[in-house]
N, C-alpha and C positions, 0 to 999 in steps of 0.2 A: 504492500498500498503505500503509495507516495504519500512524502511530508512527515513520516513514519521514524525516527529516530531506532539507528542500528540496534540490536538486539543482542545480546547472549544466548547463544547455543550450544548443546551438547555433542562430540562425536564420544559416543558410546565402543568405537571400533578398540580402543585399548583396554578395555576393561578388566580381559584375561590377566593381562599383562599386570594389573594389581593399580594403574594408571589410567586418568580420568582426565581429555585434552578437553581445550574449549578452543572454539573460533567465534569470532563475529561474523554475523548473518543480518539479512536485513528480516522484515517481519515475518513472521511466517509462523506453522502450526507447527509445535513442536511435542514431538512425543513424550509421555509418562517416561522419568528417571530411573527404570530399571525396578523390581517385583519381585518380592518373597518368595512369593508364590512360583513365579518360575525361575527361581534360581538366580537371580541378576539382581543383586544388591549395590548399590548408587547410593551408597549413605551421603549427605549432606558434610560429612567431616571427609571427605574423602576430593569433594569438585572444587576449585579453585574458581572456577567462575556456575552459577546457578541460572539459567536458561528462564529468561524474563516472558512469560503468558500471555500477559493482559498488558491492553494498551494502557491504562490508570497509570499514572506517574506514582512511582511508590511511594512520596511523599504526601500522598493523597488517600491511599490504602494505610499507611502509618499512622496520619492523624485520629485516622477513624478509630481506632483501635487503641490510641495511647493519650488519655483525656487530655487538655490543658495543653496539647503539644504544638499545637498552631495557635498564635502567629508566631512561624519559625524566626528564630535568631540568624541575624545577615549571612546571608551564602548555604545556611545549612542546607534548603530545602533541597538547591542544587544539588548538593555534593549526597545527600541521600537518592537522588532521582539517577546521578549517575554511577552511585556505589551498589543500591542495593537491588532486589528485582523481587519481582511479586510471582510467585512460583504456584506448580501444585503438584503433589504427586498423587500417586493411586492406593484403594485400601490395599491395604497387606506389605505393601510398600516397610523396607525395614532404614527410617530415616538416622539412627545412630545407633551402634552396638557397643555395647563393655569392650574397652579397652583401647578405642579411636578417639583418635583427635577432632578437638572442637574449632572449628572453622569458623563459627560465627552464629549469631541466635536467628531463631522465627518466631516471629509473633502471628499466632495463628487469628488467619480471619472466619474460616469455615472450616468442618468436619472434628476427626474426632483423634489425638492421640496417644494411643497406651503405653506409661513408661512400667517399666517391671525390671526385676532383677534374678536371674538364674540362677537356681542352688544347683549344687553338683552332680544330684540325682538326675537332673532332667527338670524339675517344680520349676515353677514362676512363682514370684511373689509380688501380687499387683502394686507397686508404691503408689502414683495417682495419675488421673487422666487428665489431660491439655485440653480447654474447651475454647470453641471464639473467641477472642479479647485478651486471653492465658500467654503466657511463651513459661518453656520448662525451664524450671527452677536448677534440674542440676545441667542444664546447659550456663546458664547465669552464674552457676557456679565454678563451671569447667573455665570460662572466658576470664572471671575475675585472676582467677587461682594459679591459669596456665596450666592445666590439667586435663588428662582424657578422663571421657566417659565413663562412670560408674557402673552403668546400669543400658538397660536397651531401648529406643523407644520406636513404638512400630503405629503407624497410620490403620487407625480400626474402619474409618472410612475415607474417601476420597478427600480428602483438606487441601487448601489454600493458603497463602499467605507471603508473609514479607517477610524476606531473611536476609538480616544483616551482618557484609562480613563483619570478621574480629575490628578490625581499624576504626569502622565504621561506627561500633556497637562502642567503641573505649572514647570515640569523639561525643557521642549525644550524649553519653553520661557524666560527661567532665560539663558539657556547656546546657545541657535543657537539663532545667530541676526538674518540670515534668517527666522527663523521662526518668531521670533519676525516682521519682518517686513511684514510677509504672513499676520500675525493678524492684525498690523495696518494699513496697504492697505484694508484688509476687513472691518474696520468700518470706515475709510475715503471714503470707492466707495455706502460703505451702506447709510452712514449719507448723502450722495451729493441724491442720490437716496429716501430716506425720506423726505427730503426737497421738493424735484423736487414732489413726490405723494402729500403731505402736500397743494403746491402750486394748483397744478391741478384740487383735493378735491374743497378746498376752491376757485378757480376763474375762472377754465377753462368749457365750457359748456359739457354739457353733450354727447350729440351727438358727439365732439370730443372726448372726453375720451373713449367712445363706439369704434368707429374710431380703433383708437390708442390699444387697446387692444385686438381687433381682429388680429391686426397686428402683435402686441407682439407674440400672440398665434400660427399665421400661422407660427411666426419665429425662435418661439421655438419648435412646434412639426413637423414643416418642411414638412407639408402638407396644405393643402385648405383646408379639409372637418373635420372641430373640432365637436368633440364629446364633446358638449357645450349647454347648457339650459338656456330658458331666465336667470331664478330664478339667475342660477350661474354667470352668466355676472352682472346680476342686482347685487349679494351678491357683489362680487368683485370689483364695481362701485360703493359699497355705497350707492346703491339707491334701488328703489323700481322696482318692474318687470315689474307693467303697462307701466310706461313711458319708460323702456326699451326696450319693447316690440311692441311699437308704433315707435319706431327710427330703429329698425330691420327691422321692414316694411315698411318702408320708404327707408333703404337703399334694398329692397328688389326693391320695384316700379322704383327702379332709376337705379336697373342692377347691384347694387355693390357685393348682397349677395343672397345666396336662401336657403332661411329656411324649414327647412324638422325636424322631434319629435325628438326632443334632439340632433338636430346637426343643425349648421352653414356651408355653403357651399362658400368659398369664390371665386366672382368671376371676381372681378378688384380691384388687390391692390393700383394702383395709383390711382384709384377713392378713395378709402380708403384712402390713403395717403392726398390725396388735402382736402378731408372733414377730416382729423385728424388737417391738418394744416390751418382751413379757419380761415380766421379772426385773428391769430396769429401775 
C-alpha cells in the first residue's frame, strides 16, 4: 500500500540453525511466527526484530493500554513508532521458555497468555495469566535484572499486543512517570496474586481450588463449554490426574458439570461458587 512506512518482517528459513533473521520489507500480510503445535517455536526472546502486522502506530496502541501515557514527552512517540511493533501470535505459540533470554516487553492488547513453571516430572504449575491491558511481570523482572526467563509463557488464544525492545523499555521507564506507574502497578497486583496462589496451594482443599479454577476459566473465556483435559486441570492445580478426575466425577454427579472427551461443560456456576467457598 503506498504511503505506508516500511515494516519489519521475519525470514524463518534459518530457524533450524537456531537463528532468526529479520529483513525490511514493505507492508504485506505477515505469517504467524511459529506455533508450538507444529513444533516451530520462535519465541520473542530470539527475535531481533518483530514483524509489525498493524497499520496503526504502536504509540497509539500503547497509549490505549497504559493510562496517562499520552500526551507524550517530546520525541518519545516518534521513537516508539520507530522501534516498537504491533504483533500477533497464534493460540499455542510459545512466547518465551525457561532459560531463554528476554529481549523486550509485550503489552497485551487482546487474548490470553498462560505463564507456568514445569516440574521435573513434567507437571505444570500455573503461576498466572496475562490478560488484555496487562504485561508479564516475569518479563519485567528479567528486563530489570538482565536475567533469563524462569518460566514459560504460552498463548492460550490468539494474542496481539505492542512489543517494546529492551532499550525502548528502559527509556520509557526512565522518562515517563505514567509508564513507571504501569510497571509498578503490574508488580504490585501480581505479587498479591502470587501470595494468594501460594496460600491456596498450601492450605486450600483441592475441591475448592478445582471449582475456582473452572469458574476462572468460564470468566476468562466467556463460555461454559471449556476445552480442557483432566490432566491439564491437574497440572494447573499442581495435583495428580486421578484426584482431579475423581472430583470432576463428583461434580458431575452433583449436577455442577458435564464431562466429555477433552472438555468440561459448566452447568451450575452458582453451585461451583458455593463449592469454591465451602468452609472458607
